[in-house]
C-alpha positions in Angstrom: -11.2 -204.9 8.9 -8.5 -206.8 7.1 -9.1 -207.0 3.5 -7.5 -209.7 1.2 -6.0 -208.9 -2.1 -8.5 -209.7 -5.0 -6.2 -212.1 -6.5 -5.8 -214.2 -3.5 -9.3 -214.9 -2.9 -9.9 -217.7 -5.8 -7.0 -219.4 -4.5 -8.0 -219.4 -1.2 -11.4 -220.8 -2.1 -9.9 -223.4 -4.3 -7.7 -224.8 -1.4 -10.6 -225.0 1.0 -12.8 -226.9 -1.5 -9.8 -229.3 -1.8 -9.5 -229.7 1.9 -13.1 -230.0 2.5 -14.3 -232.5 -0.5 -13.6 -235.6 1.3 -16.1 -234.3 4.1 -18.7 -233.2 1.8 -18.7 -236.8 0.2 -18.9 -238.5 3.3 -21.9 -236.3 4.2 -23.5 -236.7 0.9 -23.4 -240.4 1.6 -24.8 -240.5 5.0 -27.5 -238.2 4.0 -28.5 -238.9 0.4 -30.4 -236.1 -1.6 -34.4 -236.7 -1.3 -35.8 -238.3 -4.5 -37.6 -235.6 -6.8 -41.3 -235.9 -6.0 -41.0 -237.1 -2.8 -43.2 -234.9 0.0 -44.0 -235.4 3.8 -47.4 -236.5 4.7 -49.7 -233.8 5.6 -51.3 -234.0 9.1 -55.3 -233.7 8.7 -56.3 -234.3 12.2 -54.9 -234.7 15.5 -55.7 -234.8 19.1 -53.0 -233.9 21.4 -54.9 -234.1 24.7 -53.9 -230.7 25.9 -56.8 -229.4 27.5 -55.0 -229.9 31.0 -56.1 -226.6 33.1 -57.8 -229.3 35.4 -56.6 -232.2 37.2 -59.4 -234.3 35.6 -60.6 -232.6 32.2 -63.2 -233.9 29.9 -62.1 -234.9 26.7 -63.1 -232.7 23.9 -66.8 -233.2 22.9 -65.8 -231.9 19.4 -63.5 -234.9 19.0 -65.1 -237.9 21.2 -68.1 -239.6 22.0 -68.5 -242.3 24.7 -70.1 -245.8 24.2 -71.8 -246.4 27.4 -73.4 -249.6 29.4 -72.6 -253.2 29.3 -71.0 -254.5 26.0 -73.3 -256.8 24.3 -70.7 -258.0 21.1 -70.5 -261.5 21.9 -67.1 -261.4 23.5 -68.3 -261.9 26.9 -66.4 -258.9 28.3 -67.1 -257.9 31.7 -66.8 -254.1 32.0 -69.7 -251.5 31.9 -68.6 -248.5 29.8 -69.0 -245.1 31.7 -69.1 -241.6 30.2 -67.2 -238.5 31.8 -69.1 -237.1 34.8 -71.5 -240.1 35.0 -73.1 -241.2 38.4 -75.3 -243.9 37.0 -74.3 -247.1 39.0 -71.6 -248.6 38.8 -70.1 -245.7 37.1 -68.9 -242.7 39.8 -68.0 -238.9 38.4 -65.8 -239.0 41.6 -63.9 -241.8 40.4 -63.9 -241.3 36.5 -62.9 -243.9 33.9 -61.5 -241.4 31.6 -60.0 -237.8 31.6 -57.3 -235.5 30.6 -54.8 -235.0 33.2 -52.5 -231.9 33.8 -49.7 -233.8 32.0 -51.4 -234.0 28.6 -52.4 -237.6 28.6 -55.7 -239.2 28.1 -56.4 -241.5 30.9 -58.6 -244.5 30.1 -58.9 -246.5 33.4 -60.4 -249.9 34.3 -61.7 -250.2 37.7 -63.4 -252.7 40.4 -65.7 -250.7 42.3 -67.0 -253.7 43.9 -66.1 -257.7 43.9 -66.6 -258.7 40.4 -68.0 -255.6 39.1 -65.8 -253.7 36.5 -65.9 -250.3 34.8 -64.0 -248.8 32.1 -64.5 -246.2 29.1 -64.8 -246.5 25.3 -64.6 -243.4 23.2 -65.0 -242.8 19.3 -65.2 -240.2 16.6 -68.3 -241.3 15.3 -70.4 -238.6 13.6 -67.3 -236.1 14.2 -64.1 -237.3 12.5 -63.9 -239.9 9.7 -61.3 -240.9 7.2 -60.7 -242.7 4.2 -56.8 -243.8 3.5 -53.7 -242.2 5.1 -51.5 -243.0 8.1 -53.4 -243.4 11.5 -51.4 -243.6 14.6 -51.5 -243.1 18.4 -48.9 -242.8 20.8 -50.0 -245.1 24.0 -49.0 -246.8 27.1 -50.9 -249.9 27.6 -51.7 -251.3 31.1 -50.7 -254.5 32.4 -52.6 -257.3 34.2 -54.5 -260.6 33.3 -57.9 -259.7 31.7 -56.7 -256.3 30.3 -57.6 -255.7 26.6 -56.8 -252.2 25.2 -57.3 -251.4 22.0 -57.0 -248.7 19.2 -59.2 -249.6 16.1 -61.5 -248.3 13.7 -64.9 -249.1 12.1 -66.8 -248.0 8.9 -69.0 -245.1 9.6 -71.8 -246.8 7.3 -72.2 -249.4 10.6 -75.6 -247.8 11.5 -77.1 -249.1 7.8 -75.1 -252.0 6.9 -73.8 -253.6 10.4 -70.8 -255.3 11.4 -69.1 -257.0 9.9 -70.0 -255.7 6.3 -68.7 -252.0 7.4 -65.3 -253.6 8.3 -63.0 -253.0 11.0 -59.2 -252.3 11.4 -57.8 -253.3 14.7 -54.3 -251.2 14.5 -53.4 -252.3 18.1 -54.8 -254.9 20.7 -53.2 -256.4 23.3 -54.3 -258.9 26.1 -52.6 -259.0 29.5 -51.5 -262.8 29.2 -49.3 -261.9 26.3 -47.8 -258.6 27.7 -44.8 -258.8 25.0 -47.1 -259.1 22.2 -49.7 -256.8 20.3 -51.9 -257.7 17.5 -52.8 -256.0 13.9 -56.1 -257.2 12.3 -58.7 -256.7 9.8 -62.2 -258.0 9.9 -65.2 -257.9 7.2 -68.0 -260.0 5.7 -66.6 -263.4 5.4 -63.3 -262.9 7.5 -64.2 -262.5 11.2 -62.4 -263.9 14.2 -58.6 -264.4 14.0 -58.4 -265.3 10.5 -56.4 -262.3 9.5 -54.5 -261.4 12.9 -51.0 -260.7 12.7 -48.9 -260.6 16.3 -45.9 -258.3 16.8 -43.2 -258.5 19.4 -40.5 -256.0 20.1 -36.8 -257.4 19.1 -35.8 -257.3 22.9 -38.9 -259.3 23.7 -39.9 -256.5 26.1 -43.2 -256.1 27.7 -45.2 -253.2 25.8 -46.7 -251.9 29.2 -43.4 -250.6 30.1 -43.1 -247.8 27.9 -45.2 -245.6 25.4 -45.3 -246.9 22.0 -46.5 -245.6 18.8 -49.0 -248.0 16.9 -49.9 -247.2 13.5 -51.4 -248.2 9.8 -50.9 -247.0 6.4 -54.0 -247.6 4.5 -54.2 -247.1 0.7 -56.4 -248.6 -1.8 -56.5 -252.3 -1.6 -53.6 -252.2 0.8 -53.3 -252.1 4.5 -50.1 -252.0 6.6 -49.5 -252.2 10.3 -46.3 -251.1 12.2 -44.8 -250.2 15.8 -42.9 -247.0 16.5 -42.2 -246.0 13.1 -44.0 -246.4 9.7 -40.8 -248.2 8.2 -41.3 -250.7 10.7 -44.1 -252.6 9.1 -44.9 -256.0 10.3 -47.9 -256.9 8.2 -49.3 -256.2 4.9 -52.8 -257.1 3.9 -54.5 -256.9 0.6 -57.6 -258.5 -0.9 -55.5 -261.3 -2.0 -55.3 -262.5 1.7 -58.8 -262.8 2.4 -60.5 -266.2 2.3 -62.5 -267.4 -0.9 -65.8 -265.6 -0.8 -64.9 -262.8 1.4 -65.2 -259.3 0.4 -62.8 -256.4 0.9 -64.9 -253.2 2.6 -62.1 -251.0 3.2 -62.3 -248.8 -0.2 -65.9 -247.6 -0.1 -66.6 -245.7 3.1 -64.8 -243.5 5.8 -63.8 -245.1 8.9 -64.0 -243.9 12.6 -61.7 -244.0 15.5 -62.3 -245.8 18.5 -60.1 -246.0 22.1 -61.1 -248.3 24.8 -60.0 -250.6 27.5 -61.9 -254.1 27.8 -62.1 -256.1 30.9 -62.2 -259.9 30.5 -63.9 -262.1 27.6 -63.2 -265.0 25.7 -59.9 -263.9 24.0 -58.0 -262.3 27.1 -59.7 -264.5 29.6 -61.2 -262.8 32.8 -59.0 -260.8 35.6 -57.7 -263.0 38.3 -55.9 -262.6 41.9 -53.0 -261.3 40.0 -54.7 -258.5 38.4 -54.4 -254.8 40.2 -57.1 -252.2 39.9 -57.3 -249.7 38.9 -55.5 -250.3 35.4 -55.1 -247.5 32.9 -54.4 -246.9 29.4 -52.5 -243.6 28.6 -52.8 -242.0 25.4 -50.6 -239.4 24.4 -51.8 -238.2 21.0 -53.6 -239.4 18.0 -52.9 -238.4 14.6 -54.3 -238.8 10.8 -51.9 -237.9 8.0 -52.7 -238.2 4.3 -50.3 -238.0 1.3 -50.2 -235.0 -0.5 -52.0 -234.8 -4.1 -49.5 -235.6 -6.9 -47.1 -232.8 -7.8 -47.6 -231.2 -4.8 
């Protein structure tokens, strides 16, 4: 091993620093030091849909319930929601409306088993997982087609006692097939239902959202809700109690909320399927994740 003379090492180090100083300065400008006290959000719950040993595996019952039967919410939707493995007509276990495949996606599939008869799936975390505040997001590839209505949303887990809309509703992502290049983020509650507080978002390229996966998310903090697409810095709507109509009540700081994933078919807002609509149509969910900010000082 070659050993340098002790007196030459400081001189060599000084020369190296002089040569590299401009490089260090450029690197510091490109990657500024994180501010003191900043911490990354903490992942508190997720489903990555990795139960993929079978071609058609059931979603985890530890995470998801099914809402089943025809929808009776006033939207005039056409689908009957089916549980995994159900053979109750018009559902079919042979042709399921939801499953986890070998590629690790949750499939929510709209079908037309006979002319004018439609089936789909609606899953939720009610009674299993509920949250108050944080960042809630999912990576989803939505379907295309007239009459399709995919949604990623939340309801207050006190809905059984206070009903809707008093429980509050977050629509983190909705799309209707006739506007393929636009998704919508909304809030609903007592005194503000319908489309009073709905915000559209389109990609800078105005590309159709069904062409690829996108991340749809919400940042929820006391007295504030923000919606974003693809990254948390890309916020397209910020809502506070000041945005509510006169006499409305902000219901988002009292109780926890549970998560819902579904693919509706038809209804007042999207309109019904027509001759251009192809079945089956599917909504793919890669993952759902919930984060919270660390406690102060952590």
